[in-house]
C-alpha positions as CSV (number, residue, x, y, z in Angstrom):
1,X,-31.1,-63.7,37.6
2,X,-27.9,-61.7,38.0
3,X,-26.1,-64.3,35.9
4,X,-28.6,-64.0,33.1
5,X,-28.2,-60.2,33.1
6,X,-24.5,-60.6,32.9
7,X,-24.7,-63.0,30.0
8,X,-27.1,-60.7,28.2
9,X,-24.3,-58.2,27.9
10,X,-22.4,-60.7,25.8
11,X,-25.3,-61.3,23.3
12,X,-24.8,-59.9,19.8
13,X,-28.1,-58.0,20.0
14,X,-26.9,-56.1,23.1
15,X,-23.5,-55.4,21.6
16,X,-25.2,-53.9,18.6
17,X,-27.2,-51.6,20.9
18,X,-24.0,-50.3,22.5
19,X,-21.9,-49.8,19.3
20,X,-23.8,-46.8,17.9
21,X,-23.4,-44.8,21.1
22,X,-19.7,-45.6,21.1
23,X,-19.3,-44.8,17.5
24,X,-21.1,-41.4,18.0
25,X,-18.8,-40.5,20.9
26,X,-15.7,-41.4,18.8
27,X,-17.0,-39.5,15.8
28,X,-17.3,-36.4,17.9
29,X,-13.7,-36.3,19.0
30,X,-11.7,-38.2,16.3
31,X,-11.3,-35.1,14.1
32,X,-10.6,-32.6,17.0
33,X,-7.0,-32.2,15.9
34,X,-8.1,-31.5,12.4
35,X,-10.7,-29.0,13.5
36,X,-8.1,-27.0,15.4
37,X,-5.7,-27.3,12.4
38,X,-2.6,-29.4,12.2
39,X,-0.8,-27.0,9.9
40,X,-2.0,-23.8,11.6
41,X,0.3,-24.5,14.6
42,X,3.3,-23.9,12.2
43,X,1.8,-21.8,9.5
44,X,0.6,-18.9,11.7
45,X,3.6,-17.1,13.3
46,X,3.3,-15.8,16.9
47,X,2.9,-12.1,15.7
48,X,0.2,-13.1,13.1
49,X,-3.6,-13.1,13.7
50,X,-4.7,-16.7,14.5
51,X,-8.3,-15.7,14.3
52,X,-7.9,-14.5,10.8
53,X,-6.4,-17.8,9.7
54,X,-9.1,-19.7,11.5
55,X,-11.8,-17.7,9.6
56,X,-10.0,-18.5,6.3
57,X,-9.8,-22.2,7.2
58,X,-13.5,-22.3,8.2
59,X,-14.6,-20.6,5.0
60,X,-12.6,-23.1,2.9
61,X,-14.1,-26.1,4.9
62,X,-17.6,-24.7,4.4
63,X,-16.9,-24.4,0.6
64,X,-15.4,-27.8,0.1
65,X,-17.1,-29.9,2.8
66,X,-14.1,-32.3,3.3
67,X,-14.7,-35.8,4.4
68,X,-11.9,-37.9,6.0
69,X,-8.4,-37.0,7.1
70,X,-6.9,-36.7,3.6
71,X,-9.5,-34.2,2.4
72,X,-9.3,-32.3,5.7
73,X,-5.5,-32.0,5.2
74,X,-5.8,-30.8,1.6
75,X,-8.3,-28.1,2.6
76,X,-5.9,-26.9,5.4
77,X,-3.1,-27.0,2.9
78,X,-5.1,-24.6,0.7
79,X,-5.5,-22.2,3.7
80,X,-1.8,-22.4,4.4
81,X,-1.0,-21.5,0.8
82,X,-3.3,-18.5,0.8
83,X,-1.8,-17.4,4.1
84,X,1.7,-17.5,2.5
85,X,0.4,-15.5,-0.5
86,X,-0.8,-12.9,2.0
87,X,2.7,-12.6,3.4
88,X,4.1,-12.2,-0.2
89,X,1.8,-9.2,-0.7
90,X,2.9,-7.7,2.7
91,X,6.5,-8.1,1.8
92,X,6.0,-6.5,-1.6
93,X,4.2,-3.5,-0.1
94,X,7.0,-3.1,2.5
95,X,9.7,-3.1,-0.2
96,X,7.8,-0.5,-2.3
97,X,7.2,1.7,0.8
98,X,10.9,1.6,1.7
99,X,11.8,2.6,-1.9
100,X,9.3,5.4,-1.9
101,X,10.6,6.7,1.4
102,X,14.2,6.8,-0.1
103,X,12.9,8.7,-3.1
104,X,11.1,11.4,-1.2
105,X,14.0,11.9,1.2
106,X,16.5,12.7,-1.6
107,X,17.8,16.2,-1.7
108,X,17.2,17.9,-5.1
109,X,14.9,15.0,-6.1
110,X,15.3,14.1,-9.8
111,X,11.8,12.6,-10.1
112,X,10.0,15.6,-11.5
113,X,12.4,16.3,-14.5
114,X,12.6,12.5,-15.2
115,X,8.8,12.4,-15.4
116,X,8.7,15.2,-18.1
117,X,12.1,15.0,-19.7
118,X,11.2,17.3,-22.6
119,X,10.3,20.2,-20.3
120,X,13.8,21.4,-19.6
121,X,12.5,24.2,-17.3
122,X,11.3,21.6,-14.8
123,X,14.1,21.3,-12.3
124,X,15.1,18.7,-9.7
125,X,13.4,19.5,-6.4
126,X,12.1,18.0,-3.2
127,X,9.5,20.7,-2.6
128,X,6.3,18.9,-3.4
129,X,7.2,15.2,-4.2
130,X,5.5,13.9,-1.0
131,X,2.4,16.0,-1.5
132,X,2.2,14.9,-5.1
133,X,2.2,11.2,-4.1
134,X,-0.4,11.6,-1.3
135,X,-2.7,14.4,-2.5
136,X,-5.9,13.9,-4.3
137,X,-6.4,15.4,-7.8
138,X,-8.7,18.0,-6.2
139,X,-6.1,19.0,-3.7
140,X,-3.5,19.3,-6.4
141,X,-5.9,21.4,-8.5
142,X,-6.1,23.8,-5.6
143,X,-2.3,24.0,-5.4
144,X,-2.1,24.6,-9.2
145,X,-4.6,27.5,-8.9
146,X,-2.6,29.0,-6.0
147,X,0.6,28.7,-8.0
148,X,-1.0,30.5,-10.9
149,X,-2.2,33.3,-8.7
150,X,1.2,33.6,-7.2
151,X,2.9,33.8,-10.6
152,X,0.4,36.4,-11.8
153,X,1.3,38.6,-8.8
154,X,5.0,38.1,-9.5
155,X,4.6,39.1,-13.1
156,X,2.6,42.2,-12.1
157,X,5.2,43.2,-9.5
158,X,8.0,42.7,-12.0
159,X,6.2,44.9,-14.6
160,X,5.7,47.7,-12.0
161,X,9.4,47.5,-11.1
162,X,10.5,47.7,-14.8
163,X,8.2,50.8,-15.3
164,X,9.6,52.5,-12.2
165,X,8.3,55.6,-10.5
166,X,8.3,57.0,-7.0
167,X,5.9,54.4,-5.6
168,X,7.1,51.5,-7.7
169,X,8.7,49.6,-4.8
170,X,5.6,49.9,-2.6
171,X,3.2,49.0,-5.4
172,X,5.2,46.1,-6.5
173,X,5.4,44.7,-3.0
174,X,1.7,45.0,-2.6
175,X,1.2,43.2,-5.9
176,X,2.6,40.0,-4.4
177,X,0.3,37.5,-2.7
178,X,0.6,37.6,1.2
179,X,2.8,34.5,1.4
180,X,5.3,35.9,-1.1
181,X,5.2,39.3,0.5
182,X,5.9,37.7,3.9
183,X,8.9,35.9,2.5
184,X,10.2,39.1,1.0
185,X,9.8,40.9,4.4
186,X,11.7,38.1,6.1
187,X,14.5,38.4,3.6
188,X,14.7,42.2,4.2
189,X,14.7,41.7,8.0
190,X,17.6,39.2,7.7
191,X,19.4,41.7,5.4
192,X,19.5,39.3,2.5
193,X,18.1,42.0,0.2
194,X,17.7,45.8,0.6
195,X,14.2,47.2,0.7
196,X,14.6,48.9,-2.7
197,X,13.4,48.5,-6.2
198,X,16.6,46.8,-7.2
199,X,16.5,44.5,-4.2
200,X,12.9,43.4,-4.8
201,X,13.7,42.9,-8.5
202,X,16.7,40.7,-7.6
203,X,14.5,38.8,-5.1
204,X,11.8,38.1,-7.7
205,X,14.3,37.1,-10.5
206,X,16.7,35.0,-8.4
207,X,14.5,33.4,-5.8
208,X,10.8,33.9,-5.8
209,X,10.2,33.5,-9.5
210,X,12.1,30.2,-9.9
211,X,10.4,28.7,-6.8
212,X,6.8,29.7,-8.0
213,X,7.4,28.5,-11.6
214,X,8.7,25.2,-10.3
215,X,5.6,24.8,-8.0
216,X,3.3,25.6,-10.9
217,X,5.0,23.1,-13.2
218,X,5.0,20.4,-10.5
219,X,1.3,20.9,-9.9
220,X,0.5,21.0,-13.7
221,X,2.4,17.7,-14.2
222,X,0.8,16.1,-11.1
223,X,-0.2,12.8,-12.9
224,X,3.1,12.4,-14.7
225,X,5.3,13.0,-11.6
226,X,3.1,10.7,-9.4
227,X,3.3,7.9,-11.9
228,X,7.1,8.4,-12.2
229,X,7.5,8.3,-8.4
230,X,5.4,5.2,-7.9
231,X,7.2,3.5,-10.9
232,X,10.6,4.2,-9.5
233,X,9.4,2.9,-6.1
234,X,8.5,-0.5,-7.6
235,X,12.1,-1.6,-8.5
236,X,11.0,-4.9,-10.3
237,X,14.5,-6.4,-9.8
238,X,14.0,-6.3,-6.1
239,X,10.6,-8.0,-6.4
240,X,11.7,-10.8,-8.7
241,X,12.2,-13.3,-5.9
242,X,8.9,-12.5,-4.4
243,X,7.2,-12.9,-7.8
244,X,8.8,-16.3,-8.3
245,X,7.7,-17.5,-4.9
246,X,4.2,-16.3,-5.6
247,X,4.1,-18.3,-8.8
248,X,5.3,-21.3,-6.9
249,X,2.4,-20.9,-4.4
250,X,-0.1,-20.5,-7.2
251,X,1.0,-23.7,-8.8
252,X,1.0,-25.5,-5.4
253,X,-2.6,-24.2,-4.8
254,X,-3.7,-25.5,-8.2
255,X,-2.2,-28.9,-7.6
256,X,-3.7,-29.2,-4.1
257,X,-7.1,-28.1,-5.3
258,X,-7.0,-30.6,-8.2
259,X,-6.2,-33.4,-5.8
260,X,-9.0,-32.4,-3.5
261,X,-11.6,-32.2,-6.3
262,X,-10.4,-35.6,-7.6
263,X,-10.8,-37.2,-4.2
264,X,-14.3,-35.8,-3.9
265,X,-15.2,-37.0,-7.4
266,X,-14.0,-40.5,-6.6
267,X,-15.9,-40.5,-3.3
268,X,-19.2,-39.5,-5.1
269,X,-19.0,-42.1,-7.8
């Protein structure tokens, strides 16, 4: 009886019963390496997010439904190319940010007069370049309004000083907005100007007036100065190598995708 049972294990029918179970077990593990990604071990750097790459690879597999090792490899190659394109964008952004930082840190920044070259009264300045880049149009509009109010106070004070009179100095001082008045008082305390009609007139003509007119112009030319600053930050000649590499990746992506689609077409015919 035992002999018969042993011999039955060698019969073709019994072997056929065993094979599907073995095949199923093999099928469950034979693509394990592919599931975890052969290329991802080298594509994803230690400081990069492996989970993000895994999600990208999973999405591509769900889209293309690869069958077999070759198609699996091509899908992973697509993920690797997209991951490299992500690095190109990061490198491009880093280069632009570094250039912008250099621009805003320049003393007597020439961006503003370059943005509006025909307005010769717009001087080189680093007063508001950073704010112009980062502020919203609404915030800039508020700054423009403040500058206009400041200029109106200056013009009123200058007119009072020109007309003269016993109370001209005090009335002119009071005509200035609080910030300008505080600046004047600090200058008097530091003995930069005397607290007289002549001293206040010199302060308005030589210091306060030019600053406020510059601020008003910079706020009025907000869009032009912002565009000029961002444009100078681009420096296309520095980005040329990155652009060429991105084109190379695009072409590689197209070729890889074409191969994958061709294989799927052949498989389905």
